[in-house]
N, C-alpha and C positions, 0 to 999 in steps of 0.2 A: 846509806843511801844507794850507793853504787853496788852493793850486793843485793840490796831489794828489786833494783831495776833488773839486775841480771838474772835475777829468781823468775820477775814476772816475764822476762822475754822467753826463758826455758819452758816454762808453761805454757806460753801462748804457742809457742812452735809445736809443743807437743802435743797440744789440743787441735791444732790446724788439721792434721790428718782425720780426726775423728769427725770434724766440722764437715769437711770435704766429702766424707764417706757418708754420713746423714742424709748432706744433700743431693749427693749421686743415688742414695738408695730411693729417695722420695722420687727423684727424676725417673728412676727405673719404673717406680711403681705407677707413675702418671703415664708413661709411654707403655707399660705394659696393658694398664687399663684400658688405654685409647685404642690398642691395636686390638685386645680381645674384643673389646665393646664394639669397635667397628666392623668386624668380622660378623658378630652377631647381629647388628642392625642391618648389614648387607644382607643377610639371610632372613630378614623379617623376623629374628627372634628378639623382639622388642624387650621383654621382659628380661631375657639373659643380658641384652647390650645395656640395659638401666642399670642391673646389679653391678656389672662391670664399670661402668663408668662412675657408680657410687664408691667404689672400692678404690678408684682413684682420688675419688673427693676427700676421702678419709684422711689421705696425706696431702692433699692440696686443695683445701674447699675453696680457694679463691680462683682455681685455675678457669680461665674463661671458655677454653676448649671443652673441657670437662662437662662444665655448666652448660654450655650450649648442646652437646650432644646428648646429656640427660635430660634435657628439656625436651629434644626432639623425640626421644624414644619414650618419655611420659606422655607427649602429646597423641603420640600414634598408639598408645595404650588407653587414651580418653582420661587418664588422670591431670585433667586440665588445671587443678589448683597446683598440684606439685610443678606442673609444666610451667607456669607463670613465676613460680619462686625461682626456677632455674634459670629461666629467661632474664630475670633482674640482674643475675650475677654474669651474664653472657656478654661477650664483646658485641658492639652494635653490627647489625647486619639486617638485611632486607627481610630476610626468614624470622628472624627474631621479632620484628614489630608485626609482621604478618600472622604467624602462628601465636604469639601472644595474644593479640586481639582476638583472634578465633576462638582461642581458650576462654577469654571472658564471653565472648558471645556464646559459644557451646554451652556453657555453664549457664548461661540466661536462658537458653531455650530450656534446659533441665530443670530451673527453679519453677516451683507451683507458686510461691508467693510475687504477686504482680510487684510490690514493690522492691524485691529481691531482683527479678527481671531487668526492672528498669534501670537499677543501679549497674547492674552487670553490662547490660548494652551501652550505657554511658562511658563504662570502664573500657570496653572494646572499642568505642568511636576514640578516646582520648589516645589509645596505644597505636590506632591506625594513624590518628594525626601526627604524632611523633615521628611515624615512620615516614609519613608524605614529606616532612620537614627534613629528615635525613635524606630521603630519596625521591626528590619531588617529580622524577619521570617515570616512576613504576606505577604501573596502568593496574595492577593487582592490588596493590595497598588503596589507590582511589576506587577501585571496583567494591571492594568489601567495605570500605566507608559509606558509598551511598548505598549500598544493599543494607547495612546495618542501621544508618540513619532512617532510611525508611519503614524498617522494623520497629523502630523506635517510636516513630511518629503513630504508626498504627495503633502500638501497644498504648500510647500516651491516650488517643482518641478513644480506645476501648475502655479504659479506668475512667474515663471523663463520663462516657455513656452510663456505665455501670452505677456511679456515683450519682447522675440524676435519675437514673432508674430507681435505686435506693431511696433517694428522697422524696420521689412521688409516691412509691409504697407507704412511706412512713405518714405521709400527709393523709393519704386514704384510709391507714388505719386508724389515725386522729380523728379522721372524718367520722367513722363509723361508731367509734367510743363516743363522740359527742352525739351523735344522732341516737343512739342508745340512749343516754343519759337523758337527752332531751324528750323522748318517747316516754321514759318512766315519769319524768315530771308532769308531763301533759298527761297521763293516765290518773295520776294522782289528782290533778286539778279538776279532772273531768269528774271524779267520783266525789270528790269535795263538794263540787257544784251541784252535782245530782242531790245530794243530801240536802243542800241548803234550798234548792228549788222543792223539794218536797215539804220542807218546813214553811216555807213561805206560801206553798199552795193551801197547806191545811188552814192557816190564818186567813189566808184571802176568801176561802169559802165560807168562814164563818162570817165575815162582814158583809159578803156578798148577799148571805141569806137575807140579813137584817134589812138590806136597802131594796130587795128585789120588788118589793112591793109598791113602795114609792115610786120606783123609777117605771114600772109598767103602766102606773096611772098617769105619770107625765108623759111618757111616751105616746100612749093612745090619744091625748089632748093635743099632741103636736104633732102627731102623724100626718094628718090631713093636709096642714098648712106647709109642712117643712118638705114633703116627698118631692114635689115639683121642682122647687129651687135647688135641692140637693141633686136632684138628677142632671138638672142644666149644668151645675158646677163641674160634676164628674165628667160631662161630655166633653166640656171645653177644656178641662185638665188632660185629660185623655188624649184629646187632638194634640194638644201641644206638646205632650210627653212623647208621643210618637214621632212628632216632626222632629223633635231634639234627638232622640234615639237613632233616628235615620242619618242626621248629620253626624253625630259622633261616630257611628259605625263606619260612615264613608271616610272621615278623618282618620280613625284607627286603622283602616284597611290600607290608605295611601302610606300611613307611616311604617306599617308591617312591611309593605311591598319596597319601600325605598330601602330599609334595614336588611331584608335578604339580598336584594340585588348588590347593595355594598358588600356584603358578606360573602357573597358568590365572588364577586369581582378581587376582593382580596385574597382568597383562597385560589383563585386561579393566577394570581400574580406569584404567590409562594410557590406553587408547584412548577411555574415557569422559571423562577429562579433557582429552584432545586435541582431542575433538570439542566440548567447551565452551569451550576457550580460542580456537579457530578461529570459532566462532560470535560471540563476544565481539569478536574481531578485526575480523571483516566488519562488525559494528554499529557499530564505532567509525569504520571508514573510510567506511562511508556516510554516516554523521553529518557527518564533517570535509570530505570533498570533494564529496559529493552528484554534480552533475553537471560537475566540474571537469574538463577533458581536457588543460589546458595553462594555462602562466602568460598572463596579459594585458598588453598592450603599453600604452604609452601614446597618447595620441592623435595619428593618423597626421600631421595638419596642426599639430601643436604646436612651433612655433618662435618665436625672439625677435624682438626689434624689427627 
């Protein structure tokens, strides 16, 4: 046992220089990557800076400064998806949350699909919110949060309007299809009715021819006595009908006039309410955004050690 312990100790001592050498080599690789990457970043050669930082990450993938600097270089190049991945491994800082949120927002701006855009805007808000919790006094984080929140609201309203418009178009198309079907059925019924009328007319004519002689004789005998009475009855009925028609027309006119007045009043109220709502929204937008024309980025020269 003593011999085994001695041998193990000798091996550990002999391996120590190798371990220290490997660690030192990795440290040298990290420091060299940081030094070269920072020089390129300061010269705004962001692609070369990114390549330099990634060489250091091959030796130390968990290194927080290398991840932050690589994220900053990727952000400057517009590689927002990669930037977010690097920021997730970086140490907390104000610029980490600011530019990570901006990366989500700018990716959302470039997205064509509305649902994808909505999701990316929400992710940007969450990132800004995390930053505000860590740095509650930072005005630029709050500034970007308010800006993207307003953009998100506008996008949601636009999507809702498009859904309503699509629903109305679908209803119109269904109505046109139903109208075409109904018109076809009416034409078929009309043709069928005409054929039935023609058949009924031919049968009626034959019966009428047989009764005409008898009817003419009876009409001649009763014509003299019935003409005066029929004329009086028709005159009385005509006068009564005209009076009723005048009264009905008057009532219908009053009813239609009241309906039109109520419709105009409702329309006027809707317009006034709409004007008040738009004015109120305009005031909120002006107070919330002021001169805000876009998200604020982190400091251009902000990178790690």
